[in-house]
C-alpha positions as CSV (number, residue, x, y, z in Angstrom):
1,M,-11.2,-13.4,-6.7
2,M,-8.5,-15.4,-5.0
3,P,-5.1,-13.8,-4.6
4,A,-2.7,-15.3,-7.0
5,L,1.0,-14.7,-7.6
6,K,2.9,-16.0,-10.7
7,G,6.5,-15.5,-11.7
8,I,10.1,-16.7,-11.2
9,I,11.3,-17.7,-7.7
10,I,14.2,-15.5,-6.7
11,I,16.1,-15.7,-3.4
12,Q,17.8,-12.7,-2.0
13,K,20.6,-14.0,0.1
14,M,21.4,-11.9,3.2
15,K,22.9,-12.0,6.6
16,G,20.1,-13.6,8.7
17,P,17.1,-15.0,6.8
18,N,16.9,-15.0,3.1
19,I,14.0,-13.3,1.4
20,L,12.0,-15.2,-1.1
21,Y,10.6,-13.2,-4.0
22,I,8.3,-14.2,-6.9
23,D,9.7,-11.8,-9.5
24,K,10.0,-8.6,-7.6
25,T,7.3,-9.3,-4.9
26,A,8.2,-10.6,-1.5
27,L,6.1,-13.7,-1.0
28,A,5.4,-13.3,2.7
29,K,4.6,-9.6,2.3
30,Y,2.1,-10.3,-0.5
31,F,0.1,-12.9,1.5
32,I,0.5,-11.3,5.0
33,D,-3.3,-10.6,5.2
34,F,-3.8,-14.4,5.5
35,D,-1.8,-14.7,8.8
36,G,-3.8,-16.6,11.4
37,E,-6.5,-17.7,8.8
38,D,-7.4,-21.2,7.7
39,V,-6.3,-21.4,4.1
40,Q,-5.9,-23.6,1.1
41,M,-2.9,-22.9,-1.1
42,N,-2.5,-24.4,-4.5
43,L,1.1,-24.5,-5.8
44,H,1.9,-25.0,-9.4
45,L,5.6,-25.4,-10.2
46,Q,7.0,-25.5,-13.7
47,K,8.8,-28.8,-13.4
48,S,6.6,-30.8,-11.0
49,Q,3.1,-31.7,-10.2
50,S,0.7,-29.3,-8.5
51,Q,0.6,-29.4,-4.8
52,E,-2.1,-28.4,-2.3
53,Y,-1.7,-27.4,1.3
54,K,-4.5,-26.8,3.8
55,G,-4.3,-25.4,7.4
56,T,-3.7,-22.4,9.5
57,A,-1.4,-19.8,7.8
58,E,1.5,-18.4,9.9
59,I,3.0,-15.5,7.9
60,F,5.4,-12.9,9.1
61,Y,7.2,-10.1,7.2
62,F,9.3,-7.3,8.5
63,E,11.5,-4.7,6.8
64,G,13.2,-1.9,8.6
65,K,16.4,-0.5,9.9
66,D,18.8,-2.3,12.3
67,G,20.7,-0.5,15.0
68,Y,23.6,0.1,12.7
69,G,21.9,2.0,9.9
70,G,21.5,-1.0,7.7
71,N,18.3,-2.7,6.4
72,K,16.8,-5.6,8.3
73,F,14.4,-8.2,6.8
74,A,12.6,-11.1,8.3
75,N,10.0,-13.4,6.8
76,D,8.2,-16.7,7.5
77,F,5.4,-18.5,5.7
78,Y,4.0,-21.7,7.2
79,I,0.8,-23.6,6.6
80,D,0.5,-25.7,9.7
81,D,3.9,-27.3,9.9
82,Q,4.8,-27.0,6.3
83,D,7.5,-24.3,5.7
84,I,6.4,-22.8,2.4
85,L,9.5,-20.7,2.0
86,E,11.9,-23.6,2.5
87,L,9.8,-25.7,0.0
88,L,10.1,-23.0,-2.6
89,E,13.8,-22.4,-2.1
90,E,14.5,-25.8,-3.6
91,H,12.9,-24.5,-6.9
92,E,14.9,-21.2,-7.3
93,G,14.8,-20.0,-10.8
94,E,11.6,-21.9,-11.7
95,I,8.3,-20.4,-12.6
96,V,5.7,-20.8,-9.9
97,E,2.0,-19.9,-9.5
98,L,0.5,-19.7,-6.0
99,V,-3.2,-19.3,-5.3
100,V,-4.4,-18.8,-1.7
101,E,-8.0,-18.8,-0.6
102,L,-9.8,-18.8,2.8
103,I,-11.3,-22.1,4.0
104,K,-14.9,-21.5,5.3
């Protein structure tokens, strides 16, 4: 079964990078196991046509403490040169379904 995530796009605005969630799930954290893999991602947005991206996934997610006792987060999600997080930020509040699978 291919990993899929469906829900409302939510952006947590913070100092530093914003964190993109689908409902309560951090997108980059959910798909981190695909980092460095050749993938195909199908993106179904509520208000636009389905989109497909193929290429090498570059995914990074970190959560921890900074040197001042606060929380620190960082996240990136690229497929080749396409910034998936930036693409989805334009659709904040919309329902999205993402399906990612390995390309053999």
